[in-house]
FIKOLZA-1660 file (N, C-alpha, C; in steps of 0.1 Angstrom, whole numbers, plus 5000, padded with zeros to 4 digits):
% residues 82
   i   px   py   pz ch aa at
   1 5007 4988 5001  A  M  N
   1 4999 5001 4998  A  M CA
   1 5010 5014 5001  A  M  C
   2 5005 5023 4995  A  K  N
   2 5013 5034 4991  A  K CA
   2 5006 5043 5001  A  K  C
   3 5013 5054 5005  A  D  N
   3 5010 5065 5014  A  D CA
   3 5003 5073 5004  A  D  C
   4 4990 5080 5011  A  F  N
   4 4984 5089 5004  A  F CA
   4 4991 5105 5004  A  F  C
   5 4991 5110 4991  A  D  N
   5 4998 5122 4989  A  D CA
   5 4987 5134 4987  A  D  C
   6 4985 5139 5000  A  Y  N
   6 4976 5151 5003  A  Y CA
   6 4980 5161 4991  A  Y  C
   7 4990 5167 4991  A  K  N
   7 4992 5177 4982  A  K CA
   7 4990 5176 4967  A  K  C
   8 4994 5163 4962  A  S  N
   8 4989 5158 4949  A  S CA
   8 4977 5157 4950  A  S  C
   9 4968 5153 4954  A  F  N
   9 4954 5150 4955  A  F CA
   9 4947 5166 4954  A  F  C
  10 4952 5175 4965  A  Q  N
  10 4946 5190 4963  A  Q CA
  10 4954 5194 4950  A  Q  C
  11 4962 5194 4944  A  A  N
  11 4965 5201 4933  A  A CA
  11 4957 5192 4921  A  A  C
  12 4956 5180 4920  A  K  N
  12 4945 5175 4910  A  K CA
  12 4932 5180 4910  A  K  C
  13 4926 5181 4923  A  A  N
  13 4913 5184 4926  A  A CA
  13 4913 5201 4921  A  A  C
  14 4919 5207 4925  A  L  N
  14 4921 5221 4920  A  L CA
  14 4921 5223 4904  A  L  C
  15 4929 5217 4899  A  E  N
  15 4931 5215 4885  A  E CA
  15 4918 5212 4878  A  E  C
  16 4913 5200 4883  A  Q  N
  16 4899 5195 4875  A  Q CA
  16 4887 5206 4879  A  Q  C
  17 4887 5213 4889  A  L  N
  17 4878 5223 4893  A  L CA
  17 4878 5235 4881  A  L  C
  18 4891 5239 4878  A  K  N
  18 4895 5252 4873  A  K CA
  18 4889 5247 4860  A  K  C
  19 4893 5235 4853  A  A  N
  19 4889 5232 4841  A  A CA
  19 4876 5227 4839  A  A  C
  20 4868 5230 4848  A  G  N
  20 4852 5227 4847  A  G CA
  20 4848 5212 4849  A  G  C
  21 4857 5204 4853  A  K  N
  21 4856 5188 4853  A  K CA
  21 4850 5186 4868  A  K  C
  22 4842 5179 4869  A  P  N
  22 4837 5174 4884  A  P CA
  22 4848 5167 4894  A  P  C
  23 4849 5166 4902  A  I  N
  23 4859 5158 4911  A  I CA
  23 4854 5146 4918  A  I  C
  24 4838 5147 4918  A  L  N
  24 4833 5134 4920  A  L CA
  24 4828 5126 4907  A  L  C
  25 4827 5114 4905  A  G  N
  25 4822 5108 4895  A  G CA
  25 4832 5095 4889  A  G  C
  26 4830 5090 4878  A  K  N
  26 4837 5080 4873  A  K CA
  26 4852 5085 4871  A  K  C
  27 4863 5077 4878  A  D  N
  27 4875 5082 4874  A  D CA
  27 4880 5095 4878  A  D  C
  28 4875 5099 4889  A  S  N
  28 4877 5112 4895  A  S CA
  28 4890 5113 4906  A  S  C
  29 4891 5125 4907  A  T  N
  29 4900 5126 4918  A  T CA
  29 4897 5121 4933  A  T  C
  30 4884 5121 4934  A  F  N
  30 4878 5117 4948  A  F CA
  30 4882 5103 4949  A  F  C
  31 4883 5094 4939  A  A  N
  31 4887 5080 4938  A  A CA
  31 4899 5076 4950  A  A  C
  32 4908 5084 4946  A  S  N
  32 4920 5080 4955  A  S CA
  32 4917 5085 4967  A  S  C
  33 4910 5095 4971  A  L  N
  33 4909 5097 4986  A  L CA
  33 4898 5087 4993  A  L  C
  34 4889 5082 4983  A  L  N
  34 4882 5070 4987  A  L CA
  34 4890 5058 4990  A  L  C
  35 4899 5053 4980  A  E  N
  35 4907 5045 4984  A  E CA
  35 4913 5044 4996  A  E  C
  36 4921 5055 4999  A  N  N
  36 4930 5059 5011  A  N CA
  36 4922 5057 5022  A  N  C
  37 4911 5061 5024  A  I  N
  37 4900 5063 5038  A  I CA
  37 4897 5046 5039  A  I  C
  38 4892 5040 5028  A  L  N
  38 4890 5025 5030  A  L CA
  38 4898 5016 5036  A  L  C
  39 4912 5018 5026  A  N  N
  39 4923 5009 5031  A  N CA
  39 4927 5014 5046  A  N  C
  40 4927 5024 5052  A  A  N
  40 4929 5030 5064  A  A CA
  40 4922 5022 5073  A  A  C
  41 4908 5021 5070  A  A  N
  41 4897 5017 5080  A  A CA
  41 4899 5005 5080  A  A  C
  42 4901 4994 5069  A  L  N
  42 4907 4980 5071  A  L CA
  42 4915 4978 5078  A  L  C
  43 4928 4985 5077  A  K  N
  43 4937 4983 5085  A  K CA
  43 4938 4984 5101  A  K  C
  44 4930 4997 5102  A  G  N
  44 4927 4995 5119  A  G CA
  44 4921 4986 5123  A  G  C
  45 4909 4982 5117  A  E  N
  45 4901 4973 5122  A  E CA
  45 4909 4957 5124  A  E  C
  46 4920 4956 5115  A  I  N
  46 4926 4943 5117  A  I CA
  46 4934 4946 5128  A  I  C
  47 4940 4956 5131  A  N  N
  47 4950 4958 5139  A  N CA
  47 4942 4959 5153  A  N  C
  48 4930 4962 5154  A  V  N
  48 4923 4960 5168  A  V CA
  48 4919 4944 5171  A  V  C
  49 4913 4936 5156  A  H  N
  49 4912 4925 5157  A  H CA
  49 4924 4915 5164  A  H  C
  50 4938 4917 5156  A  M  N
  50 4946 4912 5162  A  M CA
  50 4952 4914 5174  A  M  C
  51 4949 4929 5179  A  D  N
  51 4956 4928 5193  A  D CA
  51 4947 4922 5204  A  D  C
  52 4935 4920 5199  A  E  N
  52 4925 4913 5209  A  E CA
  52 4925 4896 5208  A  E  C
  53 4930 4891 5197  A  E  N
  53 4934 4876 5194  A  E CA
  53 4947 4873 5197  A  E  C
  54 4950 4868 5208  A  E  N
  54 4963 4865 5212  A  E CA
  54 4972 4853 5205  A  E  C
  55 4963 4843 5200  A  G  N
  55 4967 4829 5193  A  G CA
  55 4971 4834 5180  A  G  C
  56 4969 4844 5173  A  I  N
  56 4974 4846 5160  A  I CA
  56 4988 4852 5157  A  I  C
  57 4993 4846 5149  A  S  N
  57 5008 4850 5144  A  S CA
  57 5005 4863 5141  A  S  C
  58 5018 4873 5150  A  A  N
  58 5017 4885 5146  A  A CA
  58 5023 4889 5130  A  A  C
  59 5029 4879 5126  A  S  N
  59 5033 4879 5110  A  S CA
  59 5021 4877 5102  A  S  C
  60 5009 4875 5104  A  R  N
  60 5000 4876 5094  A  R CA
  60 4994 4890 5090  A  R  C
  61 4999 4899 5104  A  R  N
  61 4994 4914 5103  A  R CA
  61 4998 4922 5089  A  R  C
  62 5010 4916 5082  A  N  N
  62 5013 4919 5070  A  N CA
  62 5009 4914 5057  A  N  C
  63 5001 4904 5058  A  C  N
  63 4992 4900 5044  A  C CA
  63 4980 4905 5042  A  C  C
  64 4983 4913 5029  A  Y  N
  64 4970 4915 5023  A  Y CA
  64 4964 4910 5009  A  Y  C
  65 4955 4909 5005  A  N  N
  65 4950 4906 4991  A  N CA
  65 4944 4921 4986  A  N  C
  66 4949 4921 4971  A  R  N
  66 4944 4933 4965  A  R CA
  66 4932 4930 4954  A  R  C
  67 4922 4938 4958  A  K  N
  67 4908 4937 4952  A  K CA
  67 4904 4946 4945  A  K  C
  68 4898 4948 4935  A  Q  N
  68 4895 4959 4926  A  Q CA
  68 4880 4960 4929  A  Q  C
  69 4871 4974 4935  A  V  N
  69 4860 4979 4940  A  V CA
  69 4853 4987 4931  A  V  C
  70 4842 4983 4925  A  K  N
  70 4835 4994 4914  A  K CA
  70 4830 5004 4923  A  K  C
  71 4832 5018 4922  A  T  N
  71 4825 5028 4932  A  T CA
  71 4821 5036 4921  A  T  C
  72 4812 5046 4924  A  S  N
  72 4808 5059 4918  A  S CA
  72 4816 5067 4911  A  S  C
  73 4830 5067 4919  A  P  N
  73 4840 5075 4917  A  P CA
  73 4848 5069 4909  A  P  C
  74 4847 5055 4904  A  G  N
  74 4853 5047 4897  A  G CA
  74 4861 5036 4905  A  G  C
  75 4868 5029 4897  A  K  N
  75 4873 5017 4901  A  K CA
  75 4886 5019 4913  A  K  C
  76 4888 5014 4925  A  I  N
  76 4896 5017 4934  A  I CA
  76 4900 5002 4937  A  I  C
  77 4912 5003 4944  A  T  N
  77 4920 4990 4951  A  T CA
  77 4916 4988 4965  A  T  C
  78 4914 4981 4969  A  V  N
  78 4912 4981 4984  A  V CA
  78 4923 4966 4990  A  V  C
  79 4930 4969 4997  A  H  N
  79 4939 4960 5003  A  H CA
  79 4934 4953 5017  A  H  C
  80 4928 4942 5014  A  T  N
  80 4921 4934 5023  A  T CA
  80 4930 4925 5031  A  T  C
  81 4930 4927 5045  A  P  N
  81 4941 4917 5055  A  P CA
  81 4934 4902 5050  A  P  C
  82 4945 4893 5051  A  S  N
  82 4941 4879 5047  A  S CA
  82 4946 4872 5063  A  S  C
% end
């Protein structure tokens, strides 16, 4: 998973707005923000779950599967813990 680049997101969103293009919708700038939020939520959820489960190996924390999810802003990649 890559870190979210807020400055790049902001610049792209401003560029699209100035060009009269929507930042919401298929293949929009918002898709990268949504992808980052979903991946952070999944990572937080698995971390809480793993901390509560003592019998699970800590090395499993680093295993993720990539899945393409179709959303109204476009396709995003979600990294689900395995």
